[in-house]
C-alpha positions in Angstrom: -9.7 -4.5 8.4 -12.1 -2.7 6.1 -10.9 -0.8 3.0 -10.6 2.9 3.6 -8.8 5.7 1.9 -5.5 6.1 3.6 -3.7 9.2 4.6 -0.4 7.7 3.7 1.1 4.3 3.0 4.6 2.9 3.8 5.5 -0.1 1.7 8.6 -2.2 1.5 9.3 -5.4 -0.4 11.7 -7.7 1.4 11.7 -10.7 -1.0 11.1 -10.8 -4.7 10.5 -8.0 -7.2 10.0 -4.6 -5.7 6.9 -2.4 -6.0 6.4 -0.7 -9.4 5.7 3.0 -9.6 5.1 5.4 -12.4 3.2 8.6 -13.3 -0.4 7.8 -14.2 0.0 8.3 -18.0 3.1 6.1 -18.2 2.1 3.3 -15.8 1.1 0.6 -18.2 4.0 1.1 -20.5 7.0 2.0 -18.4 6.8 1.5 -14.7 9.9 1.8 -12.5 10.5 -1.3 -10.3 12.0 -0.3 -7.0 14.9 -2.4 -5.7 14.0 -5.1 -3.1 14.4 -3.6 0.4 13.8 0.0 -0.7 10.9 1.5 1.3 8.5 4.0 -0.3 6.2 6.4 1.5 3.2 7.4 -0.6 0.6 10.1 0.0 -3.0 8.7 0.1 -6.2 10.2 -1.2 -6.9 11.7 2.3 -3.5 13.5 2.6 -4.4 17.0 3.9 -2.9 18.7 0.9 -3.5 16.0 -1.7 -3.4 16.9 -5.4 -5.0 14.6 -7.9 -3.2 11.2 -8.1 0.0 11.7 -10.0 2.0 8.6 -9.0 0.5 5.1 -9.1 2.0 1.9 -7.5 1.3 -1.8 -7.8 2.8 -5.2 -7.1 4.6 -6.5 -10.2 2.8 -9.2 -12.1 4.5 -12.5 -11.0 1.7 -15.0 -11.5 3.1 -18.1 -13.3 6.7 -17.0 -13.0 7.5 -19.1 -9.9 8.6 -16.0 -8.0 7.4 -15.1 -4.5 7.2 -11.8 -2.7 7.2 -10.7 0.9 5.8 -7.2 1.3 4.9 -5.2 4.3 2.5 -2.3 4.2 1.7 0.2 7.0 -1.2 2.6 6.4 -2.1 5.7 8.3 -5.9 6.1 8.4 -8.0 8.8 10.0 -9.1 8.0 13.5 -12.7 8.5 12.6 -12.3 5.7 10.0 -10.7 3.3 12.4 -12.5 3.7 15.7 -16.1 2.8 14.5 -14.8 -0.6 13.4 -12.6 -1.4 16.4 -15.2 -3.1 18.6 -16.7 -5.1 15.8 -13.3 -6.2 14.4 -11.4 -6.8 17.6 -14.0 -7.8 20.2 -12.5 -11.2 20.8 -8.9 -10.2 21.4 -9.1 -11.1 25.1 -9.8 -14.7 24.2 -6.5 -15.1 22.3 
C-alpha cells in the first residue's frame, strides 16, 4: 500500500509494550504507554474537522531489549486515495 494521510487509525498492541501517546510538547519527555490489549482510535490529518495535531503516537523503542511486539493497525483512507492504486497494487489477486 502507498503512504497516504489517513482519516482515522485504529491501533492495538496484542504482545509487548503498548503504543505510546502524548501531547506534542510532552512527547519526548513523558509519553504515556497504553496497556497491552488496549485499542486506541486516533483522528488522522484528513479528519473532516481536524485541528492541528495535538496528540502524537509511536511504537515504544524496543531495539536491543529482546522484547517483541504484535500490533494491528486499521486505517480509514478516503476512497479517492485508495481507488487509483487498486488496479496497480492488486492486479494479480486472481492468480493467488
